Steps between C-alpha positions, in 0.01 A plus 500: 500500500623489859167358615525225237856419609395481865204283404731270305738467797210427732366244256838331484505493880151351527525254214861414572414384849430138397823484301699646787329257734613213282859595576474542876227253591408153389292406201265326743436833671395660171280203419343521845413866440347408165258263670446672837417845361185377319412303813521816712303708250229235471461497878487881503231509231290240680524689828422836342211363298342327799542814712338716231210256477449472877519872573317639196381270228296239684248765611423605142177359354546344156240352267248569227247641746744749657409859403766727349705704747358840587729795432459806717371787292450282191807642322556468129741220398701533179599166343798540267559236230817532288445327166760393249385255232215373718243426232477137616441569870434872545122494459445241774736695727311825449159337545613336827621841623170664404307220674614595850221491758633827642328748272701822529779413258656617178707277273782656299657285227826635358595366158880511488556514125358152435564355155208255497127570527510625859423861407189409302382268777534778758319751279211256466476438875516868593184557295319233702607581858472847649742420785777413257751757372771428243836667441692422181876549484653523153815308591601239757610693808538215751283396792640757745414790268158350427423482872614860540268609222213309656566651843501850351168434326334336801244698699550303821755502781485119498650314205464126438750382237462166321656338196318489168440124524390476865146428620399683816275323748170682547609665829874528440507877442312574823719267704813661356389856576359430851843515675580825318178655627536370855872565554640837387862376500437210265640590160442174312316169526592179319237243413475124467570381142378152408635311199244391239732347238524130585541301180866395554712384791664844511157657542396253772821561694439874494152447641669338797766769513256790526273308736753357742809720475428852374204545735698390806789729406267801466335422834835460675644819354189688606544366855854637532397823335646524150388340174770443237262575216136555426362268236530674165188322375273633779586787730339815638661835576425827672562761234636758748759242612602438140530874447736530798740237365486600134273223370640198314860514376530488122838324486438200727423164342259411785307811591303314770809418709637851461181680603468271805845604624443866417181511705645315798811721500260792531344324803180391330370158601420226249216263593416153371132423439441127429127553436577714194504214248619543144519219243817529293675339203849362549759337270445131434824431318850482643614771259224735608560423867874565459443840338253602769715394796815649348319833473391472864853418614650782296241742634573400859873548442443843345291620793747356752797678343299821461416513871788325675702813587211717613310285751750469784380798700297416810183639341510214247564226756173322422640416156806323639338155555378505140850591376658229714261238363574607143877493555497158664274358230741630236799355686309173521469485120873555454582255780289246315703571186828465693395165646413371152833631366700338781316173451572503125865600544546223753442248222777633276763647735627414846354776721614562859288287733346797683342650186409179321129424466459127461132505415214747465262306720382682814730447802384233743120500529461863391338395174226314686442795733491740206248285314283478813521879549402562138198272530405671826526837329280383214249349741477811719461727201231285341305500827515881499440556129227242442237750615585709193543212254311178584662181374848644535624177655509351149807715432695324777629231265651761269631718783738229623706554184526872554797517744734327254384712208507816710854433621639449153303792356606732781861396458502557125312831499719643778820401321378660177318807631774658714757529219227645276424766759865588556583547130198723449688816402225750440141509617223506245127468518380146569250383239306179483420224257213254508589230758430128495146474636460127489373251250145470626352746751215431732262771610395340826663356807407141414 
């Protein structure tokens, strides 16, 4: 109870900063922060992404004729696939996992109490493929518990975890496990998800998002040493590292964010491997996108509040930049809300001149600079990512709409998610439902 009260007071302090600023500083100052913070972060992501490419990535051979990576000792790789109502996509996911060019693998599909034909589909496949094993759970236990069950059943130290609707590239598992084999202090590796649902504008925009924003963020975070989260749709883990931190938490709405923080608090490194491609399904409706991003925002808030009072010792200093970025990004969302509120109030009441916001347009030429920086970010990322997805430049038209949509979505999900986290009285196991996986999926990169 005391911890929750302290967390609430801290939250009021962090989120109340924009409102307090509105009293002591000008509305123009708040508006300037709203526009300059994305400008700074965009420049940071560009710099980090270019550095990652120059120092590491540009030396890596990529192409159809490149042989799979060689793993010292040819260790067994266990591919874990949680399945809940995956009758429409599960078979293609399992076949892609079994089709890895690296031969020493086992695939474990865990049926989490599915209510459709998933169980029968898995039973049919297990009779046809000797490398496939199936676990059936009688009731829906949630993804974290399913991953725990799969880890307990796995025979390998190296676990590759993918979603039940994801298609692994033919060498993805080997690329994911290579850093775990080569570096004993690496506890997890996050891969490079690519969006294959592209039948609506929402789908096209997310293609640009994952290609030109998510990849740069992961590269930049890897450069300064800490990754906010592994990708829940494709990640690899060292089982001994998971055992040290207690595996996935059962009560967190986003188990991928939580396990990333748990591992890094225990001084395990998290790597990013862009060559580990995985083709994924994403929401293609605004309703589906809202539900997904609200869950992500709520999960980030949960993990932040869970860890905020225990990471200030010197031994956790490498986490501080990640915490600072998260706090400032949250303050940005509320500052954005304050600027909109002050602008709206200014039309109905006579506000003091120093807090009045006359318009929501960027101050001076900041809007032009921000637009140029966004286009530069997209261009740099496409130059880096095109080796993994030829023809990516066609997404540039759709990407230009992303900043506006992202700003409004980030604002709304932050405003809604934090109150939901704070009024969460008791913790219970997080369970899942079938998400929006798009209107029309595509099984290739074209």
